[in-house]
N, C-alpha and C positions, 0 to 999 in steps of 0.2 A: 505494499499500499503506498504510497509516496506522499512524503511527510508533507502537513499542509504549512502555507506561511499565515503570520500572525500578523493583526493591526490591532493597536492599543486604542480604542476611542475616547473620548474626553471624557466620560464618567469613569474609567478604569477599566473596562471591559475588556476582554480579550476577543479579538472577532478574528477566526478563521478562515482560509481559504485556500481556494486550488486554483493558479493559475495555467493556461495551457494556450497552445498555438505560437504566435509571434510578438513576441515581447512587445516592438517595437511597431504591432499594427493597430489596427484599428479597436479603441479596446469597447467591449462589450460586458454587461454583467448577465451572469444566467442564473437564475433562480431555481432552486432544486425542488424535487415535490414534498408531499405530506406524507407518511414519514420519508425522508430522504437525507442526502447530504451532498456536500460540495463533488464527489466521488461520481457523481451522476454525470458531470461535465464532461469525466473522460472519453465517454463514446463520440465527442465533437475533435477530440484531438487533432487527426490527421486534415479532416474538412479547415478547422482552424488554420492550419500550418498552410495547408494549400490556397488559403483566402486571405491569409495576413489579417487575422483576427488577432486579436489578444482578449482571450475571454476569462474574466474573473469570475469565479462559481462560492459563495459566501455560505457558510454554514449561519442558519439562522440561530437566534439564540435558545442555549440548552441542547443546539442538536449538533450533532459533530462534536468538534473541539470549541465553539464557542461557546463563551459564557451566557447564562440565562438571566434575563430582566424580567425579575416576578411584576406583573400587572401590564406590560407593555401593549398596545392594541397593533393593528396593520397598518396606520400610518403611523406610529412611533416610529416602526420600522426603517420607514423611506430616509429616517433622520440617520440610521447607519450607515444608510447607503451613502448618503450626502459626503458623511464624512470620509468614508472609505474613497470615495471619488476624488474629494480635496487632498486626502492624504497622498493618494498615489498621483495627484496631479492631472486627473481630468476634467477640464473645462467642460466637454461636453462627451458622450457616451449613450451605446444602443444598451437595450436591455432584453433580455427574452427570461421566458420562465414556462415549465413544463407541471403539468397537473397541477398540485395544490400551489408551485410556484407559478401561474396564472394569476393569482389574485395580487402577486406582490408587483405583478407588472402593469397590474391594473392601478393599484396603489400607487406607483411612483409616477405613472403617466398620471394621474390626479395632483398630487403635489410636487414632483418634480419634472413639469414640464419642460421648463426654458432649459435644462441641462440635455433635455434627448435628442440623439439623433433619428433614434426607430424604436418600436416596441412592437414584438413578437409574443403571441399569446400562442405556446404550442399546447395544445389538447389540456387546457386548463380549467379551473372551477371555473363556476360560475357564482352569484350571490345566493347560497341557496336556501335563504330564509323564505325565498319566493316561495308559494305555494302551489305553483304551476311543474316549477322542476323539481319539487321533491317527488312527485309522485314517477319521474324519471329515474331517479335514482337506485343503486342498489338496495336489499333490504337491509341491512347492515348501517349503511350512509343514512339510510331513510329513518330507521330507526335513530340513529345520533339525531339526525338533521329535527325530527318531530318533537326531540326530549330536552333540544337545547336552549337554556332562559339566556336571553341576552344577559349581559354583566356589564354594567353601565358606572357603577361604582370602582375606585381603585380599588377599596378592601375586595368586593366580589372579585375581581380581575387576578388577584393576587393566588387566587386557587382555583386548581381545574377539580372537576364534580369528579366522584368516586366513578360514577358512569364514564368516564373518558380514561382514567387511572387504572382500572381493571383490566380492558381488553389492550391497552397499550402495555402494559406489563407482561401481561401472555407474548402480544407479536413481539416484544423487545427479546422475551424469555427463549420462545419458538425461533428466530432467527440466528440468534447467538450459540444455541447447541443442537440443531437439528444439521442433518449436511444438508447440502447445499440442493439436489435430488426430491428430498422428504419435504424442504419448505418448499419449492416449487409446486410438488405434489398439492401439497397443503392449500395453495394460492388456489390452483385447479379445482379441488374439490369445493371450496366455497363460492368458485363460479363470479371470482370479482373481476377477470378478464376474459376478454373475447378468444376466440379461436386463432384468430391471427396472431394474437399475443403469445398464446403457447406455442403457436408454431418457431415462432422468435425465442421463445424461452427453452424449445426443447436443444438448442444448441447449448453447449456447456459453457461456453465462453460468455453468452449473454445471460444463462442462469444464474454465472457468479457475479457477473458486475452488478446485477441487481442486488442480489444478495450482500455484495458488499456494501453498498450506498445504503440501502436500509441499516445492516448491520451496524454500520458508522454512526447512524443516526440515533442509535441507544445508547452511543459511547460514554454518556452521563447518565444513562438510565432513560426511565418513562417522562420524566417532567415535560423535558424541551418538546419531546414529540406527538405528548398527549394535550398539550395547551397549544403548540401551534397548529393542530389539529381543530380544535376548539374555534379557535379565530376566523377559521374559515366557515365555518355552520353560522357562525353568528353574523350581526349587521357588521357590514364591514366601514361604517363611520361615512360614505361617501356614496353617490347614485351615479349608476353608467352615465346618465344625459349630463354628467357635471363633467364628463372627463373628453374635452375637445382635442385633445390630442392624438393623430392618427392610429389605430391599433390594427395590426394586421394578425387575424384568428388564423391558426392551422389547425385542422381536425380532422381525424380518420373516423370515419362513417358508423365505424363497428364497435368503439369505443364504448365499452361498460362502465367503467368505474368513473371515468367521465364523458357522460352520455354525450352523442351529436346535438343534442336539444339543447345542452349549454352555450355551443358555439351559435347557434342559429339565435338562441335568446339573445346574448350579448353583441352578435351582429345587428339585429333589430333595436336593440335599447342604445348601442352607441352612437353618439350623433357621425362620428366617422370611421370607419372602419370596412375592411375588406375581407371575404373569408376566402379562404384557401382549403378546399376538401380533396381528403385523399381517400376515395372509395375503397371500401373493401378492407380497411386497416384500422388498427385497434390506437391502443395508449400509448406504446411504444414506437409507433411510425417514424418520430422524429431519428432512431438510432439509424437507419437508412435514408435520412432524407437531409442529412443537413447542407451539402452542396447545395440542393433548388433552396433550401430554407435560406443559406448565405446569400446563394446568388439574389431572390428577389431583394433582402436587406440590400446589398450593394445596389442595387437600380434604386430603391427609399432614399442612399446617401446622394447619389445624383439626381434626385429629384424627379424619378419616375416613378411608375406605379403607386403613387401614393393614395389611391381609392377613390380620387376627386372624380 
């Protein structure tokens, strides 16, 4: 496992990140899934080198090896990204995020739009507090979403309900102790991914990559991953209609863990978005489409294909 790089935030917390690609290239932040870690970006390494991208993938608070911050909100986390960009000397940068990291793409597009070159939502989540989206979710995600009580006071946000702690304890234990093939089979039985995803995960290298990033997510235990998930089930603190920055949405039509209806909902409600569809592909489509994703983003840098 590659060692992370470390940045110290103004409040003294350690923020760890993985850097891949061309160190002198276009700076782009990548936001991992939930649960996930900075290691998810390793799938983009070859394409990043070929396209002269410098991709920085931070671990979110309490995940991987970044210090936890009790009570933080989705919008609070955008300040960590601002600090990291300043510390690395990036005036402007691109952003992209997968799965639960899609929520971070949207929160940064809302709060940091003046710093962005482009924003790519890669199979990302939607604000699932919306009732019409809950019916499209997996049974387990719907169970959480329907029982998730908004936590608006700082004291409430300092704790994660037992409802989230228990399953994340079990998931963290499973990914640490089970052999890779057994863990993937457990996911298969849970019906959390589609057939296209399991065809990808039948490859030992891909299966190991998934297990490695999820295992690293629980490096410090369940608290960070559970709280990170909780934020995504709750009110995000902003409306999609308030995001004026162009968002490019990439999504597989057969995705189960982040249903394709998430993508169409965001495309409908974001004032400026473009939807890029991958027919009969699932949650891990990006692992084999980094080249075309980066090509589209490069055109955005040139003012082409901005969805207007």
